[in-house]
C-alpha positions in Angstrom: 8.8 -41.5 -29.5 7.4 -42.6 -25.4 5.9 -39.7 -23.5 8.0 -40.6 -20.8 11.1 -39.9 -22.8 10.1 -36.9 -23.8 9.2 -35.7 -20.5 12.8 -37.0 -19.0 14.5 -35.5 -21.8 12.8 -32.5 -21.2 13.8 -32.5 -17.7 17.5 -33.3 -18.3 17.6 -30.6 -20.5 16.1 -28.0 -18.4 18.0 -29.2 -15.6 21.4 -28.7 -17.7 20.5 -25.7 -18.6 19.5 -23.6 -15.2 23.3 -25.3 -14.7 24.8 -23.2 -17.5 22.6 -20.5 -16.4 24.1 -20.8 -12.9 27.7 -21.0 -14.2 27.8 -18.3 -16.5 26.1 -16.0 -13.6 28.8 -17.1 -11.1 31.6 -16.3 -13.6 30.1 -13.2 -14.3 29.9 -12.1 -10.8 33.9 -13.2 -10.3 34.4 -10.5 -12.8 32.4 -7.5 -10.9 29.9 -7.1 -12.8 27.1 -5.0 -11.5 24.7 -6.7 -14.0 25.2 -9.9 -12.4 25.0 -9.3 -9.0 21.9 -7.1 -9.7 20.5 -10.5 -11.8 21.8 -12.5 -8.8 19.8 -10.7 -6.7 16.4 -10.6 -8.4 16.6 -14.6 -9.0 17.6 -14.8 -4.9 13.7 -13.5 -4.9 12.4 -17.3 -6.2 15.0 -19.3 -3.7 13.0 -20.9 -1.0 13.6 -19.0 2.8 14.5 -22.0 5.1 13.2 -19.7 7.9 10.3 -19.6 6.4 10.1 -23.7 5.8 10.9 -23.9 9.5 8.7 -22.1 11.5 5.5 -23.7 9.1 6.9 -27.0 10.2 7.6 -26.0 14.2 3.9 -24.5 14.2 2.5 -27.9 12.7 4.3 -29.6 15.0 2.8 -27.6 18.0 -0.7 -28.0 16.6 0.1 -31.2 15.9 1.0 -31.5 19.4 -2.2 -30.0 20.4 -4.1 -31.8 19.0 -3.0 -34.9 21.0 -3.4 -33.1 24.0 -7.3 -32.3 23.5 -7.7 -35.7 22.8 -5.9 -37.2 25.5 -7.7 -35.0 27.9 -11.0 -36.2 25.8 -10.5 -39.6 26.7 -9.4 -39.4 30.7 -12.8 -37.4 31.1 -15.5 -38.1 29.3 -18.1 -36.2 31.5 -16.0 -32.7 31.8 -16.1 -31.9 28.0 -20.2 -32.5 28.0 -21.8 -29.9 30.5 
């Protein structure tokens, strides 16, 4: 069997397994089970934080703008940097 096919099937089955687990957890939580709520809280630890990613992106953009401004300043007055 082709290695790419094996990898694709593995990814497909893993994704299907994750979806099944999420559906079962949602059904379990709807019944009000404390275990399901606790499991959901523990699983949320591994979820990506959109605010953290947004802050990283904003910091990178600000750093890039500062770098561009520094380059523009050097291009305008090259003697000002060399003393």
